[in-house]
Each structure stands twice: as C-alpha cells, then as structure tokens.
A tleap script that builds the chain and sets N, CA, C and O, in Angstrom:
source leaprc.protein.ff14SB
mol = sequence {
  NMET SER ILE ALA PHE PHE PRO LEU THR MET
  PRO LEU THR ALA GLY PRO GLY THR ILE THR
  VAL ALA ILE ALA LEU GLY ALA ALA ARG ALA
  GLU ARG SER GLY ILE GLY VAL LEU VAL ALA
  ILE ALA ALA PHE PHE LEU ALA THR LEU ALA
  VAL ALA ALA ILE VAL LEU LEU CYS TYR ARG
  ASN ALA ASP ARG LEU ALA GLN LEU VAL GLY
  GLN GLU GLY ALA ARG VAL VAL THR SER LEU
  SER ALA PHE LEU LEU LEU CYS VAL GLY VAL
  GLN ILE ILE THR ALA GLY ALA ILE ASP LEU
  ALA ARG LEU ALA ILE ALA GLN CGLY
}
set mol.1.N position { 23.906 -1.362 -24.367 }
set mol.1.CA position { 22.600 -1.262 -23.958 }
set mol.1.C position { 22.939 -2.041 -22.251 }
set mol.1.O position { 23.388 -3.180 -22.119 }
set mol.2.N position { 22.660 -1.285 -21.323 }
set mol.2.CA position { 22.806 -2.009 -19.916 }
set mol.2.C position { 21.373 -2.723 -19.577 }
set mol.2.O position { 20.239 -2.387 -19.918 }
set mol.3.N position { 21.758 -3.664 -18.902 }
set mol.3.CA position { 20.231 -4.264 -18.493 }
set mol.3.C position { 20.285 -4.045 -17.138 }
set mol.3.O position { 21.350 -3.882 -16.540 }
set mol.4.N position { 18.978 -4.027 -16.507 }
set mol.4.CA position { 18.615 -3.566 -15.076 }
set mol.4.C position { 17.475 -3.919 -14.969 }
set mol.4.O position { 16.614 -3.813 -15.843 }
set mol.5.N position { 17.313 -4.475 -13.656 }
set mol.5.CA position { 16.213 -4.816 -13.079 }
set mol.5.C position { 15.521 -3.730 -12.262 }
set mol.5.O position { 16.118 -3.388 -11.241 }
set mol.6.N position { 14.311 -3.103 -12.549 }
set mol.6.CA position { 13.628 -2.145 -12.260 }
set mol.6.C position { 12.675 -2.993 -11.215 }
set mol.6.O position { 12.074 -3.987 -11.624 }
set mol.7.N position { 12.580 -2.615 -10.042 }
set mol.7.CA position { 11.626 -3.543 -9.217 }
set mol.7.C position { 10.143 -2.705 -8.774 }
set mol.7.O position { 9.812 -2.507 -7.605 }
set mol.8.N position { 9.392 -2.293 -9.921 }
set mol.8.CA position { 8.593 -1.383 -10.199 }
set mol.8.C position { 7.501 -1.960 -9.452 }
set mol.8.O position { 6.956 -1.086 -8.778 }
set mol.9.N position { 6.960 -3.127 -9.311 }
set mol.9.CA position { 5.920 -3.602 -8.891 }
set mol.9.C position { 6.012 -5.109 -8.112 }
set mol.9.O position { 5.081 -5.436 -7.376 }
set mol.10.N position { 6.899 -5.798 -8.259 }
set mol.10.CA position { 7.173 -6.812 -7.517 }
set mol.10.C position { 7.099 -6.602 -6.011 }
set mol.10.O position { 6.245 -7.246 -5.401 }
set mol.11.N position { 7.980 -5.690 -5.275 }
set mol.11.CA position { 8.076 -5.368 -3.795 }
set mol.11.C position { 6.616 -4.920 -3.384 }
set mol.11.O position { 6.163 -5.119 -2.257 }
set mol.12.N position { 5.808 -4.194 -4.572 }
set mol.12.CA position { 4.480 -3.755 -4.398 }
set mol.12.C position { 3.654 -4.611 -4.227 }
set mol.12.O position { 2.692 -4.232 -3.559 }
set mol.13.N position { 3.632 -5.627 -4.561 }
set mol.13.CA position { 2.070 -6.969 -4.657 }
set mol.13.C position { 2.776 -8.122 -4.125 }
set mol.13.O position { 2.034 -9.087 -3.946 }
set mol.14.N position { 4.318 -8.347 -3.743 }
set mol.14.CA position { 4.351 -9.644 -3.132 }
set mol.14.C position { 5.659 -9.263 -2.094 }
set mol.14.O position { 6.506 -10.098 -1.777 }
set mol.15.N position { 5.661 -8.114 -1.714 }
set mol.15.CA position { 6.476 -8.166 -0.738 }
set mol.15.C position { 6.063 -7.838 0.943 }
set mol.15.O position { 4.980 -7.406 1.335 }
set mol.16.N position { 6.960 -8.095 1.572 }
set mol.16.CA position { 6.626 -7.578 3.196 }
set mol.16.C position { 6.075 -6.586 3.586 }
set mol.16.O position { 5.342 -6.617 4.574 }
set mol.17.N position { 6.345 -5.314 2.784 }
set mol.17.CA position { 5.853 -4.324 2.968 }
set mol.17.C position { 4.305 -4.179 2.809 }
set mol.17.O position { 3.621 -3.541 3.610 }
set mol.18.N position { 3.857 -4.757 1.821 }
set mol.18.CA position { 2.455 -5.204 1.573 }
set mol.18.C position { 1.768 -5.727 2.558 }
set mol.18.O position { 0.638 -5.275 2.738 }
set mol.19.N position { 2.221 -6.710 3.366 }
set mol.19.CA position { 1.817 -7.385 4.504 }
set mol.19.C position { 1.404 -6.486 5.602 }
set mol.19.O position { 0.282 -6.533 6.106 }
set mol.20.N position { 2.649 -5.389 6.082 }
set mol.20.CA position { 2.521 -4.716 7.066 }
set mol.20.C position { 1.684 -3.949 6.790 }
set mol.20.O position { 0.706 -3.863 7.532 }
set mol.21.N position { 1.803 -3.042 5.494 }
set mol.21.CA position { 0.616 -1.954 5.553 }
set mol.21.C position { -1.008 -2.580 5.665 }
set mol.21.O position { -1.922 -2.025 6.276 }
set mol.22.N position { -1.077 -3.523 5.118 }
set mol.22.CA position { -2.422 -4.401 5.037 }
set mol.22.C position { -2.690 -4.667 6.411 }
set mol.22.O position { -3.848 -4.604 6.824 }
set mol.23.N position { -1.518 -5.025 7.338 }
set mol.23.CA position { -1.978 -5.279 8.822 }
set mol.23.C position { -2.437 -4.046 9.693 }
set mol.23.O position { -3.369 -3.961 10.493 }
set mol.24.N position { -1.349 -2.969 9.229 }
set mol.24.CA position { -1.499 -1.874 9.899 }
set mol.24.C position { -2.591 -1.034 9.839 }
set mol.24.O position { -3.139 -0.441 10.768 }
set mol.25.N position { -2.932 -1.035 8.344 }
set mol.25.CA position { -4.656 -0.311 8.387 }
set mol.25.C position { -5.613 -1.054 8.429 }
set mol.25.O position { -6.737 -0.564 8.313 }
set mol.26.N position { -5.433 -2.539 8.617 }
set mol.26.CA position { -6.356 -3.329 8.920 }
set mol.26.C position { -6.845 -3.434 10.659 }
set mol.26.O position { -7.929 -3.855 11.062 }
set mol.27.N position { -5.837 -2.983 11.399 }
set mol.27.CA position { -6.001 -2.757 12.520 }
set mol.27.C position { -6.480 -1.321 13.266 }
set mol.27.O position { -6.867 -1.094 14.412 }
set mol.28.N position { -6.271 -0.446 12.076 }
set mol.28.CA position { -6.463 1.279 12.674 }
set mol.28.C position { -8.108 1.223 12.382 }
set mol.28.O position { -8.630 2.126 13.036 }
set mol.29.N position { -8.832 0.673 11.826 }
set mol.29.CA position { -10.056 0.772 11.373 }
set mol.29.C position { -10.987 1.085 12.843 }
set mol.29.O position { -10.601 0.522 13.867 }
set mol.30.N position { -12.027 1.856 12.898 }
set mol.30.CA position { -12.785 2.420 14.179 }
set mol.30.C position { -13.611 1.437 14.882 }
set mol.30.O position { -13.498 1.185 16.082 }
set mol.31.N position { -14.604 0.793 13.930 }
set mol.31.CA position { -15.774 0.018 14.468 }
set mol.31.C position { -15.038 -1.559 14.683 }
set mol.31.O position { -14.159 -1.973 13.926 }
set mol.32.N position { -15.522 -2.260 15.739 }
set mol.32.CA position { -14.585 -3.331 15.708 }
set mol.32.C position { -16.048 -4.380 16.401 }
set mol.32.O position { -15.951 -5.277 17.239 }
set mol.33.N position { -17.198 -3.931 15.778 }
set mol.33.CA position { -18.251 -5.087 16.341 }
set mol.33.C position { -19.713 -4.851 15.622 }
set mol.33.O position { -20.068 -3.738 15.232 }
set mol.34.N position { -20.376 -5.834 15.518 }
set mol.34.CA position { -21.751 -5.675 14.679 }
set mol.34.C position { -21.470 -5.131 13.173 }
set mol.34.O position { -20.524 -5.446 12.452 }
set mol.35.N position { -22.392 -4.352 12.921 }
set mol.35.CA position { -22.492 -4.288 11.348 }
set mol.35.C position { -21.278 -3.854 10.793 }
set mol.35.O position { -21.058 -4.299 9.666 }
set mol.36.N position { -20.220 -2.923 11.390 }
set mol.36.CA position { -19.093 -2.310 11.263 }
set mol.36.C position { -17.918 -3.279 10.747 }
set mol.36.O position { -17.075 -2.928 9.921 }
set mol.37.N position { -17.979 -4.517 11.332 }
set mol.37.CA position { -17.267 -5.352 10.728 }
set mol.37.C position { -17.545 -6.199 9.538 }
set mol.37.O position { -16.644 -6.697 8.864 }
set mol.38.N position { -18.721 -6.340 9.312 }
set mol.38.CA position { -19.024 -6.928 8.535 }
set mol.38.C position { -19.054 -5.634 7.008 }
set mol.38.O position { -18.850 -5.908 5.825 }
set mol.39.N position { -19.355 -4.363 7.570 }
set mol.39.CA position { -19.008 -3.456 6.162 }
set mol.39.C position { -17.369 -3.321 5.978 }
set mol.39.O position { -16.999 -2.898 4.883 }
set mol.40.N position { -16.384 -3.636 6.933 }
set mol.40.CA position { -14.931 -3.406 6.659 }
set mol.40.C position { -14.557 -4.573 5.960 }
set mol.40.O position { -13.579 -4.610 5.214 }
set mol.41.N position { -15.411 -5.661 6.208 }
set mol.41.CA position { -14.759 -7.218 5.549 }
set mol.41.C position { -15.260 -6.880 4.119 }
set mol.41.O position { -14.378 -6.974 3.266 }
set mol.42.N position { -16.249 -6.578 3.759 }
set mol.42.CA position { -16.789 -6.544 2.488 }
set mol.42.C position { -16.271 -5.495 1.765 }
set mol.42.O position { -16.170 -5.668 0.550 }
set mol.43.N position { -15.778 -4.019 2.428 }
set mol.43.CA position { -14.873 -3.212 1.738 }
set mol.43.C position { -13.234 -3.540 1.890 }
set mol.43.O position { -12.508 -2.663 1.423 }
set mol.44.N position { -12.727 -4.424 2.346 }
set mol.44.CA position { -11.495 -4.872 2.338 }
set mol.44.C position { -11.605 -5.970 1.033 }
set mol.44.O position { -10.717 -6.025 0.182 }
set mol.45.N position { -12.510 -6.613 1.007 }
set mol.45.CA position { -12.717 -7.626 -0.392 }
set mol.45.C position { -12.857 -7.110 -1.486 }
set mol.45.O position { -12.245 -7.578 -2.446 }
set mol.46.N position { -13.593 -6.148 -1.610 }
set mol.46.CA position { -13.971 -5.030 -2.599 }
set mol.46.C position { -12.559 -4.376 -3.355 }
set mol.46.O position { -12.196 -4.593 -4.511 }
set mol.47.N position { -12.016 -3.677 -2.525 }
set mol.47.CA position { -10.532 -3.137 -2.612 }
set mol.47.C position { -9.506 -4.145 -2.832 }
set mol.47.O position { -8.710 -3.804 -3.707 }
set mol.48.N position { -9.281 -5.283 -2.307 }
set mol.48.CA position { -8.676 -6.402 -2.548 }
set mol.48.C position { -8.774 -6.807 -4.530 }
set mol.48.O position { -7.949 -6.641 -5.429 }
set mol.49.N position { -9.741 -7.194 -4.525 }
set mol.49.CA position { -10.569 -7.539 -6.126 }
set mol.49.C position { -10.035 -6.172 -7.177 }
set mol.49.O position { -9.579 -6.281 -8.316 }
set mol.50.N position { -10.264 -4.861 -6.372 }
set mol.50.CA position { -10.077 -4.211 -7.336 }
set mol.50.C position { -8.152 -3.777 -7.789 }
set mol.50.O position { -7.806 -3.460 -8.928 }
set mol.51.N position { -7.420 -3.856 -6.877 }
set mol.51.CA position { -6.173 -3.975 -6.790 }
set mol.51.C position { -5.598 -4.980 -7.367 }
set mol.51.O position { -4.478 -4.839 -7.858 }
set mol.52.N position { -6.328 -6.289 -7.414 }
set mol.52.CA position { -5.939 -7.353 -8.035 }
set mol.52.C position { -6.286 -7.054 -9.521 }
set mol.52.O position { -5.530 -7.607 -10.320 }
set mol.53.N position { -7.121 -6.413 -9.969 }
set mol.53.CA position { -7.544 -6.430 -11.363 }
set mol.53.C position { -6.570 -5.345 -11.817 }
set mol.53.O position { -6.033 -5.580 -12.900 }
set mol.54.N position { -6.241 -4.240 -11.227 }
set mol.54.CA position { -5.318 -3.269 -11.766 }
set mol.54.C position { -4.037 -3.905 -11.856 }
set mol.54.O position { -3.498 -3.831 -12.960 }
set mol.55.N position { -3.192 -4.747 -10.595 }
set mol.55.CA position { -2.252 -5.313 -11.091 }
set mol.55.C position { -2.316 -6.455 -12.083 }
set mol.55.O position { -1.320 -6.754 -12.742 }
set mol.56.N position { -3.320 -7.018 -12.191 }
set mol.56.CA position { -3.253 -7.838 -13.378 }
set mol.56.C position { -3.178 -7.172 -14.841 }
set mol.56.O position { -2.656 -7.761 -15.787 }
set mol.57.N position { -3.673 -6.057 -14.928 }
set mol.57.CA position { -3.457 -5.367 -16.400 }
set mol.57.C position { -2.389 -4.547 -16.356 }
set mol.57.O position { -1.994 -4.059 -17.414 }
set mol.58.N position { -1.706 -4.235 -15.087 }
set mol.58.CA position { -0.420 -3.669 -15.572 }
set mol.58.C position { 0.538 -4.611 -16.047 }
set mol.58.O position { 1.311 -4.528 -17.001 }
set mol.59.N position { 0.246 -6.048 -14.736 }
set mol.59.CA position { 1.427 -7.056 -15.573 }
set mol.59.C position { 1.315 -7.380 -16.883 }
set mol.59.O position { 2.291 -7.622 -17.592 }
set mol.60.N position { 0.110 -7.402 -17.279 }
set mol.60.CA position { -0.243 -7.973 -18.761 }
set mol.60.C position { 0.237 -7.268 -20.029 }
set mol.60.O position { 0.505 -7.703 -21.149 }
set mol.61.N position { 0.269 -5.603 -19.309 }
set mol.61.CA position { 0.574 -4.872 -20.532 }
set mol.61.C position { 2.003 -4.210 -19.929 }
set mol.61.O position { 2.261 -3.041 -20.215 }
set mol.62.N position { 3.030 -5.086 -18.984 }
set mol.62.CA position { 4.317 -4.174 -18.413 }
set mol.62.C position { 4.858 -3.547 -19.832 }
set mol.62.O position { 4.872 -2.317 -19.881 }
set mol.63.N position { 5.310 -4.276 -21.005 }
set mol.63.CA position { 6.005 -4.071 -21.940 }
set mol.63.C position { 5.460 -2.753 -22.724 }
set mol.63.O position { 6.194 -1.829 -23.072 }
set mol.64.N position { 4.181 -2.805 -22.926 }
set mol.64.CA position { 3.681 -1.577 -23.298 }
set mol.64.C position { 3.927 -0.340 -22.309 }
set mol.64.O position { 4.306 0.791 -22.614 }
set mol.65.N position { 3.607 -0.860 -21.019 }
set mol.65.CA position { 3.771 0.597 -20.299 }
set mol.65.C position { 4.981 1.020 -20.320 }
set mol.65.O position { 5.108 2.219 -20.567 }
set mol.66.N position { 6.355 0.132 -20.054 }
set mol.66.CA position { 7.513 0.460 -20.110 }
set mol.66.C position { 7.527 1.232 -21.042 }
set mol.66.O position { 7.573 2.423 -20.732 }
set mol.67.N position { 7.491 0.842 -22.689 }
set mol.67.CA position { 7.729 1.842 -23.813 }
set mol.67.C position { 7.165 2.921 -23.574 }
set mol.67.O position { 7.883 3.900 -23.777 }
set mol.68.N position { 5.699 3.218 -23.060 }
set mol.68.CA position { 5.126 4.419 -22.991 }
set mol.68.C position { 5.713 5.536 -21.979 }
set mol.68.O position { 5.669 6.749 -22.183 }
set mol.69.N position { 6.271 4.891 -20.845 }
set mol.69.CA position { 6.971 5.681 -19.988 }
set mol.69.C position { 8.577 6.025 -20.141 }
set mol.69.O position { 9.295 6.920 -19.693 }
set mol.70.N position { 8.714 5.298 -20.681 }
set mol.70.CA position { 10.635 5.107 -21.138 }
set mol.70.C position { 11.441 5.086 -19.976 }
set mol.70.O position { 10.955 4.959 -18.852 }
set mol.71.N position { 12.698 5.208 -20.207 }
set mol.71.CA position { 13.652 4.866 -19.220 }
set mol.71.C position { 13.438 5.803 -17.687 }
set mol.71.O position { 13.373 5.409 -16.522 }
set mol.72.N position { 13.360 7.338 -18.349 }
set mol.72.CA position { 13.199 8.523 -17.418 }
set mol.72.C position { 11.618 8.166 -16.648 }
set mol.72.O position { 11.455 8.329 -15.439 }
set mol.73.N position { 10.678 7.732 -17.441 }
set mol.73.CA position { 9.170 7.722 -16.601 }
set mol.73.C position { 9.537 6.592 -15.778 }
set mol.73.O position { 8.952 6.611 -14.695 }
set mol.74.N position { 10.253 5.697 -15.930 }
set mol.74.CA position { 10.822 4.462 -15.078 }
set mol.74.C position { 11.102 4.885 -13.680 }
set mol.74.O position { 10.496 4.647 -12.635 }
set mol.75.N position { 12.111 5.533 -13.914 }
set mol.75.CA position { 12.792 6.402 -12.634 }
set mol.75.C position { 11.837 7.323 -11.779 }
set mol.75.O position { 11.980 7.600 -10.588 }
set mol.76.N position { 10.902 7.714 -12.571 }
set mol.76.CA position { 9.958 8.951 -11.840 }
set mol.76.C position { 9.024 8.060 -10.952 }
set mol.76.O position { 8.803 8.284 -9.762 }
set mol.77.N position { 8.336 6.687 -11.910 }
set mol.77.CA position { 7.663 6.155 -11.474 }
set mol.77.C position { 8.369 5.360 -9.793 }
set mol.77.O position { 7.779 5.314 -8.714 }
set mol.78.N position { 9.543 4.917 -10.068 }
set mol.78.CA position { 10.136 4.466 -9.007 }
set mol.78.C position { 10.178 5.211 -7.587 }
set mol.78.O position { 9.940 4.850 -6.434 }
set mol.79.N position { 10.565 6.342 -8.150 }
set mol.79.CA position { 10.823 7.541 -7.114 }
set mol.79.C position { 9.414 8.226 -6.230 }
set mol.79.O position { 9.237 8.678 -5.098 }
set mol.80.N position { 8.653 8.029 -7.335 }
set mol.80.CA position { 6.922 8.395 -6.313 }
set mol.80.C position { 6.756 7.325 -5.655 }
set mol.80.O position { 6.345 7.536 -4.514 }
set mol.81.N position { 6.988 5.734 -6.050 }
set mol.81.CA position { 6.669 4.792 -5.414 }
set mol.81.C position { 7.372 4.789 -4.037 }
set mol.81.O position { 6.766 4.526 -2.999 }
set mol.82.N position { 8.323 5.012 -4.074 }
set mol.82.CA position { 9.417 5.168 -2.765 }
set mol.82.C position { 8.697 6.091 -2.054 }
set mol.82.O position { 8.326 5.643 -0.969 }
set mol.83.N position { 8.304 7.440 -2.320 }
set mol.83.CA position { 7.647 8.493 -1.676 }
set mol.83.C position { 6.630 7.992 -0.741 }
set mol.83.O position { 6.802 7.901 0.475 }
set mol.84.N position { 5.210 7.571 -1.583 }
set mol.84.CA position { 4.197 6.950 -1.085 }
set mol.84.C position { 4.556 6.048 -0.310 }
set mol.84.O position { 4.006 6.224 0.777 }
set mol.85.N position { 5.262 5.085 -0.313 }
set mol.85.CA position { 5.812 4.207 0.887 }
set mol.85.C position { 6.307 4.933 2.028 }
set mol.85.O position { 6.065 4.581 3.182 }
set mol.86.N position { 7.045 6.014 1.703 }
set mol.86.CA position { 7.015 6.725 3.023 }
set mol.86.C position { 6.115 7.270 3.820 }
set mol.86.O position { 6.025 7.240 5.048 }
set mol.87.N position { 5.247 7.931 2.756 }
set mol.87.CA position { 4.011 8.578 3.406 }
set mol.87.C position { 3.287 7.577 4.087 }
set mol.87.O position { 2.802 7.891 5.174 }
set mol.88.N position { 3.110 6.369 3.636 }
set mol.88.CA position { 2.169 5.171 4.264 }
set mol.88.C position { 3.277 4.893 5.641 }
set mol.88.O position { 2.690 4.711 6.707 }
set mol.89.N position { 4.391 4.861 5.677 }
set mol.89.CA position { 5.200 4.675 7.081 }
set mol.89.C position { 4.568 5.834 7.983 }
set mol.89.O position { 3.858 5.609 8.963 }
set mol.90.N position { 4.895 7.013 7.552 }
set mol.90.CA position { 4.617 8.109 8.450 }
set mol.90.C position { 3.248 8.332 9.168 }
set mol.90.O position { 2.970 8.874 10.237 }
set mol.91.N position { 2.510 7.742 8.233 }
set mol.91.CA position { 1.079 7.620 8.458 }
set mol.91.C position { 0.675 6.310 9.874 }
set mol.91.O position { -0.143 6.262 10.793 }
set mol.92.N position { 1.474 5.660 9.497 }
set mol.92.CA position { 1.716 4.605 10.475 }
set mol.92.C position { 1.822 4.944 11.839 }
set mol.92.O position { 1.032 4.922 12.783 }
set mol.93.N position { 3.139 5.301 11.681 }
set mol.93.CA position { 4.186 5.987 13.137 }
set mol.93.C position { 3.184 6.796 13.424 }
set mol.93.O position { 2.667 6.383 14.462 }
set mol.94.N position { 2.535 7.933 12.951 }
set mol.94.CA position { 1.577 9.063 13.527 }
set mol.94.C position { 0.257 8.428 14.431 }
set mol.94.O position { -0.248 8.777 15.498 }
set mol.95.N position { -0.024 7.393 13.528 }
set mol.95.CA position { -1.253 6.797 14.175 }
set mol.95.C position { -0.950 6.004 15.636 }
set mol.95.O position { -1.516 6.073 16.727 }
set mol.96.N position { -0.117 5.439 15.287 }
set mol.96.CA position { 0.887 4.441 16.706 }
set mol.96.C position { 1.054 5.564 17.847 }
set mol.96.O position { 0.646 5.362 18.991 }
set mol.97.N position { 1.656 6.711 17.475 }
set mol.97.CA position { 1.993 7.615 18.401 }
set mol.97.C position { 0.868 8.243 18.998 }
set mol.97.O position { 0.941 8.404 20.216 }
set mol.98.N position { -0.311 8.694 18.327 }
set mol.98.CA position { -1.636 9.186 18.544 }
set mol.98.C position { -2.142 8.174 19.598 }
set mol.98.O position { -2.675 8.549 20.643 }
set mol.99.N position { -1.992 7.144 19.346 }
set mol.99.CA position { -2.755 5.897 20.174 }
set mol.99.C position { -2.183 5.915 21.804 }
set mol.99.O position { -2.745 5.982 22.898 }
set mol.100.N position { -0.798 5.819 21.363 }
set mol.100.CA position { -0.187 5.972 22.861 }
set mol.100.C position { -0.209 6.742 23.612 }
set mol.100.O position { -0.151 6.441 24.804 }
set mol.101.N position { -0.328 8.384 23.074 }
set mol.101.CA position { -0.373 9.291 23.700 }
set mol.101.C position { -1.853 9.096 24.230 }
set mol.101.O position { -2.051 9.205 25.440 }
set mol.102.N position { -2.569 8.903 23.642 }
set mol.102.CA position { -3.987 8.883 24.126 }
set mol.102.C position { -4.227 7.759 25.010 }
set mol.102.O position { -5.185 7.833 25.779 }
set mol.103.N position { -3.576 6.847 25.009 }
set mol.103.CA position { -3.289 5.931 26.313 }
set mol.103.C position { -2.925 6.073 27.397 }
set mol.103.O position { -3.440 5.702 28.451 }
set mol.104.N position { -1.660 6.833 27.128 }
set mol.104.CA position { -0.865 7.669 28.206 }
set mol.104.C position { -1.710 8.558 29.250 }
set mol.104.O position { -1.477 8.679 30.453 }
set mol.105.N position { -2.772 9.166 28.487 }
set mol.105.CA position { -3.381 10.422 29.000 }
set mol.105.C position { -4.600 9.946 29.700 }
set mol.105.O position { -4.919 10.508 30.747 }
set mol.106.N position { -5.402 8.849 29.176 }
set mol.106.CA position { -6.369 8.051 29.884 }
set mol.106.C position { -5.889 7.144 31.310 }
set mol.106.O position { -6.649 6.910 32.250 }
set mol.107.N position { -4.590 6.746 31.229 }
set mol.107.CA position { -4.103 5.731 32.452 }
set mol.107.C position { -3.403 6.800 33.300 }
set mol.107.O position { -3.258 6.493 34.484 }
set mol.108.N position { -2.903 8.105 32.881 }
set mol.108.CA position { -2.185 8.867 33.907 }
set mol.108.C position { -2.953 10.487 34.199 }
set mol.108.O position { -2.474 11.256 35.033 }
savepdb mol mol.pdb
quit
C-alpha cells in the first residue's frame, strides 16, 4: 500500500492562502465607518467561530471522514478545493480590476 500525504485541510486552515483571502475579502467590504464597521467586526467574529468549529469537527473525525469518502472521494475533495480556491482568486482579481477601472474613469 502506498502511503501519501493528502493536504486536504492543512493549507486551507494554516496556509498563506487563508491569510490572503481573509485580507482581500475584509478589504472589499462596502461600509467603512459608523455602525457598519461594528456589524462587519461582529460578522467576521461569528464567521471565524463557525469555521473554527467546523474545522475542529473535521479534524476530530478525519479518520472517519477519510474512510467514508475513500481514496477516490479524497481526490474529488482535493480537486473541488482547488477549484474553489481558483474561484476565490478570480473573484479577488475581478474585484481589483473593477475598482481600478472605476478609479481610472473617475480621474480621467
């Protein structure tokens, strides 16, 4: 039996991509003053707690999850994770390009 390391969760929870996505999505919020900031902070805090709880459950039950999905399922999950990361990257690039175009139009 071949032993291989499948990084299904480690890059998602502790990698530089996580930090990049958090910064990019946090910078893209619309309101930047008043009650909007408080709502955004509360939403980020609650979302962080929810993700931490899900990650904890997945880590605690990783062996059962791996048995449940099997080797082919692990490949599917890996491919889907890569696709979702690609989608987030395209969204960040698109949002940046739109903001840049708006700035160019406003100045010119």
